[in-house]
C-alpha positions as CSV (number, residue, x, y, z in Angstrom):
1,X,-5.9,-0.6,-17.2
2,X,-2.1,-1.3,-17.6
3,X,-0.3,-3.6,-15.2
4,X,3.3,-2.7,-14.8
5,X,5.3,-5.5,-13.2
6,X,7.7,-4.0,-10.7
7,X,10.7,-5.9,-9.1
8,X,9.5,-7.5,-6.6
9,X,7.2,-11.1,-7.3
10,X,3.6,-10.1,-7.6
11,X,4.3,-6.2,-6.8
12,X,2.0,-4.5,-9.6
13,X,1.3,-0.7,-10.3
14,X,-1.5,-0.1,-12.1
15,X,-2.2,2.8,-14.2
16,X,-5.8,3.6,-16.1
17,X,-7.1,5.0,-18.9
18,X,-8.6,8.4,-17.6
19,X,-11.1,10.3,-20.2
20,X,-11.5,13.3,-19.0
21,X,-12.8,16.4,-20.7
22,X,-14.1,19.9,-19.6
23,X,-16.7,17.9,-17.4
24,X,-15.0,16.1,-15.3
25,X,-13.3,12.3,-16.1
26,X,-14.1,9.1,-16.1
27,X,-12.3,5.9,-15.4
28,X,-12.4,1.9,-15.1
29,X,-11.0,1.6,-10.9
30,X,-11.4,-2.0,-11.0
31,X,-12.1,-4.6,-13.5
32,X,-12.5,-8.6,-13.1
33,X,-11.5,-9.6,-16.3
34,X,-9.0,-7.4,-17.3
35,X,-7.3,-9.0,-13.5
36,X,-7.4,-12.6,-15.1
37,X,-5.6,-11.4,-18.4
38,X,-2.8,-10.0,-16.6
39,X,-3.0,-13.7,-14.5
40,X,-3.9,-12.5,-11.1
41,X,-6.8,-13.7,-9.7
42,X,-8.0,-12.1,-6.2
43,X,-11.2,-12.5,-4.5
44,X,-11.4,-8.8,-2.8
45,X,-13.9,-9.4,-0.1
46,X,-13.5,-6.1,2.1
47,X,-13.1,-2.4,1.3
48,X,-11.5,-0.1,3.5
49,X,-11.0,4.1,3.4
50,X,-9.2,6.5,5.2
51,X,-8.9,10.3,5.6
52,X,-5.8,11.9,6.5
53,X,-4.0,15.0,6.9
54,X,-0.8,16.4,5.6
55,X,2.2,14.2,7.6
56,X,-0.2,11.5,8.4
57,X,2.1,8.6,8.8
58,X,0.2,5.2,8.6
59,X,2.3,1.8,8.7
60,X,4.2,-0.3,8.9
61,X,1.2,-3.0,8.9
62,X,0.6,-6.5,7.8
63,X,-1.2,-9.2,9.0
64,X,1.1,-12.6,9.7
65,X,-0.2,-15.8,7.4
66,X,-2.4,-17.9,7.6
67,X,-4.4,-14.1,7.6
68,X,-2.4,-12.1,5.7
69,X,-3.6,-9.9,2.8
70,X,-3.2,-9.0,-0.5
71,X,-4.4,-5.4,-1.0
72,X,-5.6,-2.9,-4.1
73,X,-4.5,0.5,-2.8
74,X,-5.4,3.8,-4.7
75,X,-6.1,7.4,-3.4
76,X,-9.7,8.7,-4.4
77,X,-8.3,12.4,-2.6
78,X,-4.9,13.9,-2.3
79,X,-1.3,11.8,-2.8
80,X,0.4,10.0,-0.7
81,X,3.5,8.6,-0.7
82,X,2.7,4.9,-0.4
83,X,5.3,2.4,0.9
84,X,5.8,-1.5,0.5
85,X,8.1,-3.6,2.2
86,X,8.9,-7.1,1.2
87,X,8.7,-9.4,4.3
88,X,8.4,-12.6,2.6
89,X,11.4,-14.4,3.6
90,X,12.0,-17.0,0.9
91,X,12.3,-13.7,-1.7
92,X,15.2,-11.9,-3.7
93,X,13.7,-8.8,-2.6
94,X,13.4,-10.1,0.8
95,X,13.8,-6.6,3.3
96,X,13.7,-4.3,0.5
97,X,11.2,-1.4,0.2
98,X,9.1,0.2,-3.0
99,X,7.7,3.3,-2.8
100,X,5.7,4.9,-5.1
101,X,3.7,8.3,-5.2
102,X,-0.2,8.0,-5.6
103,X,-2.6,10.4,-6.2
104,X,-5.7,11.7,-7.8
105,X,-4.6,12.9,-10.8
106,X,-2.5,10.3,-12.2
107,X,-5.1,7.5,-10.4
108,X,-2.7,4.9,-10.4
109,X,-3.0,2.1,-8.2
110,X,-0.6,-0.8,-6.5
111,X,-1.4,-4.4,-5.9
112,X,0.3,-5.7,-2.8
113,X,0.4,-8.8,-2.4
114,X,0.6,-11.0,0.6
115,X,3.7,-11.1,2.4
116,X,4.5,-7.2,2.8
117,X,4.2,-4.7,5.1
118,X,2.4,-1.9,4.3
119,X,2.2,2.0,5.1
120,X,1.7,5.4,3.6
121,X,2.4,8.7,4.0
122,X,0.0,12.1,3.3
123,X,1.9,14.7,1.3
124,X,-1.5,16.5,0.3
125,X,-3.3,18.7,3.0
126,X,-5.5,16.0,3.1
127,X,-6.0,12.9,1.4
128,X,-8.4,10.0,1.4
129,X,-6.9,6.7,1.0
130,X,-8.8,3.1,-0.1
131,X,-7.8,-0.5,-0.8
132,X,-9.4,-3.4,-1.5
133,X,-8.3,-6.5,0.8
134,X,-8.6,-10.0,0.0
135,X,-8.5,-11.6,3.4
136,X,-10.5,-10.0,6.6
137,X,-8.6,-8.4,9.2
138,X,-7.9,-10.6,12.0
139,X,-6.5,-8.6,15.1
140,X,-4.5,-11.5,16.8
141,X,-2.4,-11.1,13.4
142,X,-1.7,-7.9,13.6
143,X,2.2,-7.6,12.7
144,X,4.4,-3.9,11.6
145,X,7.5,-2.3,11.6
146,X,8.6,1.1,12.7
147,X,8.7,3.3,10.0
148,X,12.5,4.5,10.4
149,X,13.6,1.4,10.8
150,X,17.6,2.1,10.2
151,X,17.9,-1.5,8.5
152,X,15.3,-0.5,6.0
153,X,16.4,3.1,5.0
154,X,12.8,3.9,3.8
155,X,13.2,7.3,1.9
156,X,9.9,9.2,3.4
157,X,8.9,12.3,1.3
158,X,8.9,14.1,4.2
159,X,10.5,13.8,7.8
160,X,9.6,16.8,9.9
161,X,5.8,17.6,11.0
162,X,5.2,13.7,11.0
163,X,1.8,12.8,12.5
164,X,2.1,9.0,13.7
165,X,-0.2,6.6,16.2
166,X,1.1,6.3,19.4
167,X,0.4,2.6,18.4
168,X,2.6,2.6,15.3
169,X,5.9,4.4,17.1
170,X,5.9,1.7,19.4
171,X,6.5,-1.1,16.6
172,X,9.4,-3.3,16.1
173,X,12.4,-2.7,14.0
174,X,13.0,-4.6,11.0
175,X,15.3,-7.8,12.8
176,X,12.1,-7.7,15.5
177,X,9.2,-8.2,13.9
178,X,6.5,-10.9,13.8
179,X,7.6,-13.7,11.1
180,X,5.5,-13.3,8.3
């Protein structure tokens, strides 16, 4: 597994070695020792999975401290645009967005530290999206930012045919979101 740093402190793109032949493929999706060798130490305590159709946009969500969550996200089936927004006020990348296409071909993963809002948009017919969390979900600590916030100016891969929950449609703008 290759751990590639991004310009965002603590945000990594993980690229596995995929061994494929006429029978299918095999790859290691997680390895604690390799994570520690990359000077990353997380205690993953919850796994989540979602199934979504093309055009489903989920996010941009986060958990406020002290219930913040780091996430290790990947696509099991399909293709998504994954977005992470730095909401750590002390960060040099505060308010900036990171975008990556995650799919079931390259099998890359995104390691998102605490202090980021996160969302994804399904680009394939369907997608199964999986993520590990280092803290339990806490309803009272949930926060979010509207997906089309003008200040963030996220360049979503699709603009038409989006399927968004009523809850996500009502999320506040970046300037009005709950402080992390």
